[in-house]
Structure formats: C-alpha cells, structure tokens
C-alpha positions, -999 to +999 in steps of 0.1 A: +000+000+000+010+036-005+011+041+033+041+017+035+062+044+018+056+069+047+088+072+069+084+054+103+050+040+093+039+010+113+006-006+102-020-011+128-039-043+138-074-032+129-091-020+097-093+016+110-060+019+129-042+031+098-068+059+093-065+069+130-027+071+126-030+092+095-055+115+112-032+119+142-003+127+118-024+152+100-033+169+133+004+171+143+014+185+109-014+212+110-004+221+146+033+223+136+025+246+107+004+269+128+031+270+155+058+276+129+038+305+113+032+320+147+068+320+157+078+333+123+054+363+126+066+369+162+102+371+151+094+391+120+075+418+140+101+419+167+127+427+142+107+449+119+090+470+146+118+471+171+125+504+189+144+528+168+136+512+135+122+538+111+090+522+097+055+535+091+034+525+121+003+544+111-030+532+093-027+498+111-064+488+104-064+497+067-031+478+061-039+446+080-076+438+075-071+418+043-044+398+061-068+391+090-096+380+068-073+357+047-058+342+079-091+336+094-106+321+063-076+298+057-076+286+093-114+279+091-111+259+059-081+239+073-096+230+106-130+223+089-112+198+067-097+181+097-131+179+113-147+163+083-117+139+081-120+130+117-158+126+115-155+102+085-130+080+105-154+081+135-184+070+116-164+043+099-152+030+133-187+030+148-208+015+120-227-016+129-219-047+107-246-073+102-226-104+113-211-089+145-203-110+176-216-094+208-195-096+240-204-079+273-179-060+294-183-049+330-157-025+345-152-026+383-126-012+406-101-025+396-108-053+370-124-060+337-150-088+336-160-100+301-189-122+293-196-141+261-231-148+249-226-185+256-220-178+293-182-181+292-167-154+314-132-140+318-114-117+342-089-091+328-088-110+295-109-111+263-105-138+237-118-129+202-117-143+167-097-124+141-113-108+110-147-108+127-165-076+138-172-076+175-195-053+194-186-047+230-215-037+252-199-021+282-211-009+316-194+003+348-202-010+383-189+020+401-170+050+386-159+061+352-134+038+335-119+039+300-115+008+278-082+013+259-065-010+234-034+009+221-026-017+194-061-011+178-060+027+184-093+024+202-104+040+235-139+044+249-151+057+283-173+034+303-197+055+323-218+043+352-255+043+347-255+037+310-244+013+283-215+021+260-210+003+226-178+000+206-170-019+175-137-037+172-120-060+147-085-075+148-066-084+117-039-106+131-037-132+160-017-122+190-018-109+226-025-071+230-026-049+260-058-037+276-057-006+299-080+016+318-072+051+305-093+071+331-081+075+367-105+054+387-090+051+422-059+040+441-054+008+421-060+024+387-025+015+374-032-022+381-064-023+361-048-040+331-057-070+310-050-085+276-069-091+243-062-125+229-069-126+191-073-161+177-080-178+144-118-186+142-112-223+146-090-218+176-116-194+191-144-220+187-122-246+203-114-223+232-151-216+238-158-253+241-129-258+265-142-233+290-160-243+322-196-253+314-220-224+317-255-218+307-262-191+280-267-156+293-303-157+280-311-187+301-295-172+332-314-140+325-347-160+323-340-177+357-332-143+372-363-128+356-385-154+374-365-152+406-371-114+409-409-119+403-409-102+369-429-130+354-457-123+378-466-092+358-450-097+324-456-134+321-485-151+303-517-154+323-507-126+347-535-108+365-515-075+364-518-055+331-482-049+321-465-043+287-457-075+269-420-083+263-423-108+235-413-092+202-404-059+220-367-055+213-359-032+184-395-020+180-409+015+185-426+020+219-452+048+222-450+066+255-476+083+277-462+118+269-469+113+231-433+105+222-418+073+208-387+054+217-369+024+202-366-006+226-329-010+226-305-020+253-305+014+270-343+015+270-346-019+286-320-010+312-337+023+321-371+005+323-356-018+349-339+008+370-361+039+363-395+025+353-413+058+358-390+078+335-406+064+303-441+052+309-456+031+281-488+046+267-521+032+281-503+015+310-502+026+347-468+033+363-470+003+387-436-013+382-411-008+411-376+003+406-348-023+408-321+002+413-296-010+439-313-044+439-295-059+409-258-056+398-245-048+364-239-085+357-275-093+365-287-064+344-268-077+314-284-111+318-319-096+321-313-074+290-300-104+270-331-125+281-355-098+270-337-095+237-340-132+232-378-127+233-377-105+202-385-134+179-415-145+198-449-131+188-465-107+214 
C-alpha cells in the first residue's frame, strides 16, 4: 500500500487503525504549521517593529484587515477539513456490521469482567476471533473507566448508569494490552488486561474448553423469574403490564406522546427507572430495581428480553 512508503510508518492491527494514525499525523502537521507560522510572525514583527527602526506605524487597520480575513478564512477551511476527516473516521469505526459478535464487558474497581453470549466469562482478559467484527457492550459497576487497546487505536469511556458500545475488529492473531485510561482510584494503574486474538477455529475450540456455563439468556430468564418479573409480564398474569415478546428493536409509544426504540438502553432504564418512560395506556406500577441488581444481572436480564424479540407478542 502507499502508506508503507511513509517514513516510520507502522501498520495497525485493525481496519481503522491506519486511518487513525494518518489523522493523528495530520493533526500534528497542522499544529506544527500553525506553530511555525506563529513564531515566524513573532520574530518578524520583533525585528521589523523594534524600537528605533524607522518604519511606518500608522494606518494599522487599513493595512492589515485583508491579512486578518485571509488568515481567518484559511484557518477555518483547514480545521473544517480536519473535522470532516475525523468525522469520517469516527463513523467508519462505529458503523454496525450485520454479522457482528456481541460480548459484554463490566468494569469494576479494579478489574475487567468480560462475558460471552454462551455464558463463558473471563477476568482481565478477552478472547476474540480475528477478522470478525465484534460489538462490545460495556457498563461500569462504580466509577468512570476507559477501555483502551493501544494496538487497535481504540479507546472508549465506560460511564456508570448507561451502556456504551464500541465496534472492534482485529486483523492478526496475538496478545494485545488492555488498559484503563481514566483515573478510577488508588489501584488504577493495576487495572490492566489482555486481548487474545485467535483464528476462528482456535476461538471456537477455546469456547468449548471453558467451564460449562448456561447461555446468558437462560441465566437472565432464571433471574427474571426469581425477581418476580414473570408475575406481571408473564403469560396469564393478573396485572396488566406491557408484553415483552417481540419488544426489542421495535418502537414503543410513551404516555407523553413521544416514541422510543426498545434498545439495550431503554430496557436497562425500564428496569432501574421505570417511571422515566411510561408506556402509553399503562399505569406506572412497576417498582424500581435500582440498587437491587448488579450490572452483571442487568446484562443477563437485557439479553433475556432481547431473546424474546423473535416471539410473537
């Protein structure tokens, strides 16, 4: 590729890492040019307008307005181009492929807990297949963390109280560092892990070798019944509650006249803050489960409700 001719160029390990490196280089070059021009003008004016130098110092406005307009316009076009460039890289990184693999990540002081859809869990490690798009659904149990994989040029804050999504894809097998890039307490520097990229066949073999675990949807269904949710949302319930079958991904009309899509965030908010978005024609009877379920349990409940999407309501 033409990028290989760039001095000191090192290709990244994800489809977008090269674009991120080029953008970073572009920002550095633009900043260096602006800084160089600034120092050139400072030196020029210090020499030209030094004390004792006989030079016309009058009519400053009439002599400089066209330079001011030109400088402002050139700067605007330059930085607007950098913005468009950066936005295009951002949208390319956060597009949603159709065949993505979903993995759940819970950040805690001071560890990363990852959970695969089949129920396999890891601590401070994440095994993934290469050349396969993966969507990480991330949540924080306590404070703000930041999921940072330097080799992939990817970093995303993990904020408590909401889900964060990030799309990753790795081109080559290997072991890559995972860091928390947001100060999160006294043991922040020890909150590290590794990403293990494997060939698809090796990844499938690794999944089968893990400790037996029930799928997250099954664990979420058991928790759903344990918490008594089926008493209102189950078939034959005496309480009139919104049906969950076929809910995920569909528009939900609310009592205030607005409409919201039933995504992961909506389901999470409905469990923790049920009175924040009341479904039209239903009474706000559901109690809040805030403080009663952990982030791990919330993930299981969300996965279970998502699994009901294919069932008729």
